C-alpha positions in Angstrom: -18.9 0.1 40.5 -17.8 -1.5 37.0 -13.9 -1.7 36.5 -13.3 0.8 33.6 -11.2 -0.9 30.3 -10.3 1.0 27.8 -11.5 0.5 24.1 -8.1 -0.6 23.0 -8.2 -3.4 25.4 -11.7 -4.4 25.2 -11.8 -4.3 21.9 -8.9 -5.8 21.0 -9.2 -8.3 17.9 -9.8 -12.3 19.5 -9.5 -13.7 16.0 -7.9 -13.4 12.3 -10.9 -11.9 10.7 -11.3 -8.9 13.3 -7.7 -7.9 13.0 -8.4 -4.3 11.2 -6.7 -3.1 8.2 -3.7 -6.7 7.8 -6.4 -8.8 5.0 -3.3 -10.4 3.4 -1.3 -10.9 6.5 -4.1 -12.7 8.4 -5.1 -14.3 5.1 -1.3 -15.8 4.5 -1.0 -16.8 8.2 -4.0 -18.3 8.5 -3.3 -20.3 5.2 0.2 -21.2 6.7 -1.9 -22.8 9.7 -4.1 -24.8 7.6 -1.5 -25.9 5.3 0.7 -26.7 8.4 3.5 -24.9 6.9 4.7 -23.2 9.8 8.2 -21.5 10.0 10.1 -21.2 13.6 10.6 -17.6 13.9 9.0 -14.6 12.4 9.3 -10.8 12.7 6.5 -9.1 12.5 7.7 -5.4 12.3 5.6 -1.9 11.9 4.3 0.9 13.1 3.2 1.0 16.5 -0.9 0.2 17.6 -1.4 -1.9 13.7 -1.6 -5.2 15.5 1.6 -7.1 15.5 1.0 -8.7 19.0 -2.3 -8.8 18.5 -2.1 -10.6 15.5 1.1 -12.9 17.5 -1.2 -13.5 20.0 -4.2 -14.9 17.9 -1.5 -17.5 16.1 -0.3 -18.8 19.5 -3.9 -19.3 20.5 -4.7 -20.8 16.6 -2.1 -22.9 16.4 -2.7 -24.4 20.0 -6.7 -24.6 19.2 -7.4 -28.5 19.6 -10.9 -27.6 17.8 -9.9 -25.6 15.0 -13.1 -24.1 12.6 -13.5 -25.1 9.1 -12.5 -21.4 8.3 -8.9 -21.7 10.0 -10.1 -20.2 13.3 -9.3 -20.8 17.1 -12.6 -22.0 18.7 -12.3 -19.8 21.9 -14.0 -23.5 23.8 -11.3 -26.0 24.4 -9.2 -26.0 27.3 -6.3 -25.1 25.3 -8.1 -21.4 23.7 -9.6 -20.8 27.2 -6.8 -20.9 28.9 -5.3 -18.9 26.5 -8.3 -16.1 26.8 -8.3 -16.5 30.6 -4.5 -15.5 30.4 -3.1 -19.0 32.4 -1.8 -20.6 29.7 1.8 -21.9 29.8 2.4 -22.2 25.8 2.6 -18.2 25.2 5.5 -16.2 26.8 6.0 -12.7 26.2 8.9 -10.7 26.4 9.7 -6.6 26.4 13.1 -6.9 24.9 12.7 -2.8 26.0 12.9 -4.0 29.6 14.7 -7.5 29.5 17.6 -6.7 27.1 20.3 -8.8 28.8 22.4 -12.2 28.6 21.0 -13.6 31.5 17.0 -12.4 30.6 17.5 -14.5 26.9 19.4 -17.2 28.5 16.4 -17.8 31.2 14.3 -17.7 27.8 16.3 -20.8 26.6 16.3 -22.4 29.5 12.3 -22.8 29.5 12.6 -23.4 25.3 13.3 -27.1 26.2 10.4 -27.9 28.5 7.5 -29.2 25.8 4.2 -28.2 25.9 1.3 -30.2 29.0 -1.6 -28.6 26.4 -1.3 -28.0 23.1 1.4 -28.7 20.3 3.4 -25.9 20.4 5.1 -22.7 22.8 5.2 -19.7 21.4 7.6 -16.9 22.2 6.5 -13.3 21.6 9.5 -10.9 22.0 8.6 -7.6 21.9 10.9 -4.3 20.6 13.3 -7.4 20.2 15.3 -4.1 18.1 16.1 -3.1 22.1 18.0 -6.5 22.9 21.7 -5.9 23.7 24.6 -7.0 20.8 25.8 -10.1 23.6 22.0 -11.2 23.6 21.6 -11.1 20.5 24.8 -13.4 19.8 23.0 -15.1 23.0 19.7 -16.1 21.2 21.0 -17.0 17.4 21.6 -20.6 17.8 18.3 -21.2 19.8 17.2 -18.9 16.6 18.3 -20.9 14.2 17.0 -24.3 15.7 15.0 -24.3 18.2 13.4 -27.8 19.7 9.9 -28.8 17.2 7.7 -27.6 19.7 9.3 -23.8 19.5 8.0 -20.9 17.5 9.3 -17.5 17.8 7.7 -14.6 17.0 9.5 -11.0 17.0 8.0 -7.7 17.1 9.8 -4.6 16.4 8.4 -1.2 15.4 12.5 -0.2 13.9 13.0 -3.2 11.7 16.6 -1.5 10.5 17.9 -2.1 13.8 18.0 -5.4 13.9 21.0 -7.8 12.8 21.2 -9.2 9.3 21.8 -12.9 11.3 18.5 -12.4 12.6 16.4 -11.3 9.6 17.9 -14.2 7.9 16.5 -16.7 10.0 12.9 -15.0 10.3 9.7 -14.7 7.9 9.1 -11.5 8.0 6.4 -9.7 8.1 5.5 -6.0 7.2 2.7 -4.5 8.9 0.8 -1.3 7.3 -0.7 1.8 9.0 -4.4 1.1 9.4 -6.4 3.3 6.8 -8.4 6.2 7.6 -11.8 4.6 6.3 -10.5 0.8 8.2 -10.6 2.8 11.3 -13.7 5.1 10.4 -15.3 2.6 10.4 -14.0 0.6 13.5 -14.3 3.6 15.5 -18.2 3.4 14.8 -18.3 -0.1 15.3 -16.8 0.0 19.2 -18.9 3.3 19.3 -22.7 1.7 18.4 -21.9 -0.9 20.9 -20.8 1.4 23.6 -24.2 3.4 22.8 -22.0 6.5 22.3 -23.3 8.9 19.0 -20.7 10.0 17.2 -20.8 12.1 13.9 -18.6 10.7 10.9 -17.2 14.0 10.8 -15.2 13.8 14.0 -14.6 9.8 14.0 -12.7 11.1 11.0 -10.6 13.2 12.8 -9.5 11.0 15.4 -8.5 8.7 12.4 -6.4 11.3 10.8 -4.7 12.1 14.0 -4.2 8.7 14.9 -1.6 8.1 12.1 -2.5 4.4 11.4 -1.8 3.0 14.7 -5.3 2.2 15.8 -4.6 1.9 19.7 -3.7 6.1 19.5 -7.2 6.3 17.7 -9.2 4.0 20.3 -7.2 6.3 22.8 -8.2 9.3 21.4 -11.9 8.4 20.9 -12.0 7.4 24.6 -10.8 10.6 25.3 -12.8 12.5 23.4 -16.2 10.4 25.0 -14.7 11.5 28.9 
């Protein structure tokens, strides 16, 4: 029997163009990469399940791609891209601040930051739920966030921007992710249903999209449950 993979993971976008409902943000990120105007720190904020971490991973993969496409997307074929896809890349580090929020966790991250990448140009550090860092951890992180080595880029993600210190906000480029519209959610669910060979009435998908309240992960979880 094949290992079952939930739809939210199986159909996670792998390029900027496949991200649903965040066209303005993905276009801005693609332009920044194309024009080589990368900030050293980004803050992705917005409700859960709207693509913050997904966009951070796509961004990390694209800036390290050895042969980017003319459209500014990662090629998904070079050694750097393959390492990302197979989850063996040393150029992306994810830290969940909800469970790693102490000064020691941040200090070990800062120690890693000094080491340059072996393949590709950048090391990307994604810190999820960054508002959960303790006050002392924030303070330990400030100097590195302000003046990181040229090969390091930080992407902080949070659902609660109002809890983040102004000193952190002032050091980041801020991207506000919006809730995904019902129409966009329904369209994506139709796509998933057709790939899975599942017949679905538009009205049913509409109800799922409304229940998900703008979060694609929630929509796909409800979809899986209904299919079961």
